[in-house]
C-alpha positions, 0 to 999 in steps of 0.5 A, a space after each residue: 032568639 038568644 034571649 028567648 032560649 036563655 029565658 026558657 033555660 032559666 025558667 026550667 032551672 028555677 022550676 027544677 030547683 023549686 021542685 027540689 026545694 019542695 021535696 026538701 020541705 016534704 022529706 027533710 023538714 028539719 033542714 028548714 032551720 034559720 041559717 046563721 052565718 058568723 064571721 070574724 074579720 082578719 086583723 090585717 089585710 094586705 094593700 099594695 103601696 099602703 102601710 097599715 096604721 092604728 085604726 080608731 073605733 068606728 061608729 057601730 051600726 049593730 044596734 041600728 041594723 038587725 042584719 048587721 053581723 059584724 064590722 071592722 075598721 082598717 086604716 092605712 097611710 101612704 105619703 102622709 095620706 090616711 085611708 079609712 076602710 069600713 067593712 060591714 058584714 050583712 045578711 038576710 037583706 031585703 033592701 041592699 041599697 048602698 046609696 040608702 045606707 050612706 044617707 041613713 047611717 052616715 047622714 050624707 045628704 048629697 047623692 053619690 055618683 054611680 060608676 062601673 068597672 069591668 070585672 069588678 062591678 058597680 060602686 058609688 063615689 061622693 064628697 062628705 064635707 072634707 072627705 071623698 068616699 067610695 062605697 059598694 057591696 061585695 056580693 057572694 056571687 057576681 060583681 059588686 053592686 050599688 043599687 038593690 036592683 043590681 043586688 037582686 039580679 045577682 041573686 037570681 042569675 048567680 045564686 040559682 045554679 045546679 051546683 048548689 042543689 045539695 047544700 040547698 037540700 041539706 039546709 046549709 044554704 038559702 036559695 037566694 044568698 042575701 049577704 053582702 060585704 058593705 065596703 066604705 072607703 074615704 080619704 081627706 080631700 085636702 087641696 086635691 080635686 074630687 076627681 083626683 081623690 076618686 082616682 085614688 079611691 078607685 085604685 084602692 077599691 079595685 085591689 081591695 075587691 079582688 082580695 075580698 071577693 074570693 074570700 067572701 065568708 062561707 055560708 
């Protein structure tokens, strides 16, 4: 019964917004210009118990991925352990599969293991040669995602809201906000077990996510 009522309300909301978008197309035709989002990553991001370090340039994926707007490499150290965090801002995504990105752009063939943390979302962990990594997509609304299905569900259930009606009508925002902050963290494996390395990465990731989610780039 609860799902039936929720489904009816959701369909009514989609219909209402659909009619408004149709009205926008008719009465505000100039508002249909492509939405281009620009963003500059901050030079430093605070991370408790870790000290910022000099970061070397990362492999640029701008030419390989037309949806990639900008990218940034952060490096931190703690007790002689180095931590690398690669940030990439993507938009207009039709396939937000982080596992696929890992294989395509980092040539990591072994599949990542997907995990979930309440209040944060989904992420994947794995081993790449002598490094342990954690990778995920911070969404503009809703928790983090690892698969395209999770990303798509966030768009339908988090983007379609009444408080976004005016920005939609004015052409300032898209109906479905297909943007993502792709985060890829890695540390040397050394002599520690993969699970011990994952715990270090997870602790960093939860803190990193909570800093970035409310600071997601504005449309």
